[in-house]
N, C-alpha and C positions, 0 to 999 in steps of 0.2 A: 802499599806501595813501598819499596826498599830506597832510602836515600842517604849518600855517604860523600863526604869531600875528602879527594885526596890531594898530595902537594909533589905530581912526577919529578924526580931530579933527573931522569934520564928520559931521552927520545921514545924509547920503547919502557913498555910496561906490561909485564906477565904478572896477572892476577889470578887467583883460584876465587872464584863466587861459589854462595852457599846460597839456593835457593830453598823456602819455606815447603814443605809438604803440597801445599795450595796451588804453586807454580808451577809443581812438575806436570808435564804435558800442557801446558797455555804456550801459544805466541806471545814471547817476551820484545821488548824493545829497550837497545842498551841506547842511550844519549850522551855524548860528550860535550860539554861547552864550558867557557871561563864561568865560575861563580854568575859574576854581575853582566854576564854576555847576554841572557836571558830576559833579564829585567829591564837592560840599555835598550832592546828592541822593542820589547812592551811601552814604552816611556814613550818613543820616538815614534808607534804607532798613532798612541793618543793624542799625538801634538798633531798630527795631518790634519788640517782644517775640511772640513766637508768640501768648499769650495775649490779648494786644491785637488782633492781628491777625482772629482770629476770634470775636472778643467780638459775643455776639448774635446767631450765627448760628445756636446751638441754643439750645433751651430748656434749663431746667434739669434736667427729666425725661433728655432725651436727649442731653445733656450726661454727667450720671450715668451712664446705660447704656454711653454711648461710654468712660468712663470707666473702668469696671468691666472693659470689652468689652478694652479696651487692657491694663490690668493683668495680664487673663487669659493673652491671649496673648505677653507678657513670662516669666510665670510657664513656660508651654509651653516658648518658650524655652530658660530654663535648665535646662528638665529634657531639652534633646534633646545 
């Protein structure tokens, strides 16, 4: 992997890239984002509660049934 940081001073940026021999003939991906942008997105993703992630997926009856089923399965595991 090749990683470098730049600070552009104009809206267009022309650059000559040099690749190692083992990169030649391979499909490569070039990504541009602000240095902290990727880290912030990952942090926000980890802050989402599981209950918020699945809110509205189940009806109230389905959610109650699923919760009862889950509790029963956990009790069965405790008995093993």
